[in-house]
Residue, then its C-alpha position, 0 to 999 in steps of 0.5 A: m456505485q459511488r464507492y466504485f467511482d471513488e475508489i477504483l476510478s479515482s486518480p492514481d495519485d490518490e494514495p490510501q491514507g494510513p491511520h492518524d496515529l501510525a507508529e509502525p510499518w503499515l501496508s496497503c494495496s489498491i486497484k485503480i482504473t485510469g483513463d481520461v475525462a471522457f472515459a470517466e464520464s462514459q463510465i458514469q453515464a453507463f452506470e447511471i443507465v444501469r441504475e435507471e434500468r434497475n429502478q424500471l425493473v423493480h418498480h415498473f415491470l410487474p404490469y408486463w408480467q401476465p402469464d395468461s397472455p402469450e402476447n404480453l409474455i412476448l412483450a415482457s420477454d422483448y422488454l427484458d432482452k432490450q434491457r439486457e442489451k443496455i446493461l450488458p457492457v457494464w456487466e462485461h466491464l465489471k466482470s473483467v474488473a473482478g477477474t483482474m482483482h482476483q488475479a491480483r489477489k492471487m499474485q499478492a498472496r504468492y508474493m507475501a508468502s515468498d522469502e523476498f517479501t519476508q526479507q523486505l518486510e523485516l528490512l522495513w520493520l528495522q528501518q522504521s524502528p525507534l532505534i534506527q530512527l534515533f540513530c538517523d536523528i543523532a547523525m543529523q544533529i551531531g554529525r560532522s560537516d561531511g555527515w560522519a558521526c561517532l558510533a560510540h557517542a551516538g550509542k551512548l545517547v541511544h542508551m540514554q533515550l531508549a534503554d528498553d529498546v536497546a535491552q530488547m534489540n537482539a530479541a526484536y531485530g536479531h542484532h547484538s550490536f549497534k554496528k551490525m544493526l546499522i549495517a543490516s538497515n541498509l540506511f547507513e555507510i560505516w567507516d572504521k577509522a584506524l587509530p594511531h596506537g592501534g584499534s579503530r573507531t567506528f563512524y557512520r552516516i546516512r547514505p546520500d540516497h536516504n537523506 
């Protein structure tokens, strides 16, 4: 009962907390029932009635059970019928919650088996990678006043700090170049500035909606 109140009837603003040593993407899901204070109090009272009736049944029903006495059997049956009426609303409520959770799990399983989920998970994995996070930090540290940073300069710094990650970049994320990886992350704007004597120099900056 306490877990039901804490985990399902708790505030929708109480998000599950991830591991304290979180170092990579972490997913969680939860189902919550929202309502005002009066609703929560009515739920608590209803569950307390179930607890009391359960205790009555376990600890005090035996004297009612007298198979040799039809009259006492009728009294026992009446007792159980009245108890059933008391706890039936909570039973129906819990059955509804369980049905909703079952449907939610089925929907979640379908989504997690879809191509869309795979793409979103791969994007999240890339965005939270040490390489992308370092490119974000470098852009904020060496970027110009307008936010643009030289990709070649940033790439040298990344090579110095995360040489092993750079060596495994293609195997881990499927990209051969920093430019392609930054574009795929959807976190950056890319600008190829033409040079006076031909060629171009690539600049990048964090998208305004991701600052």
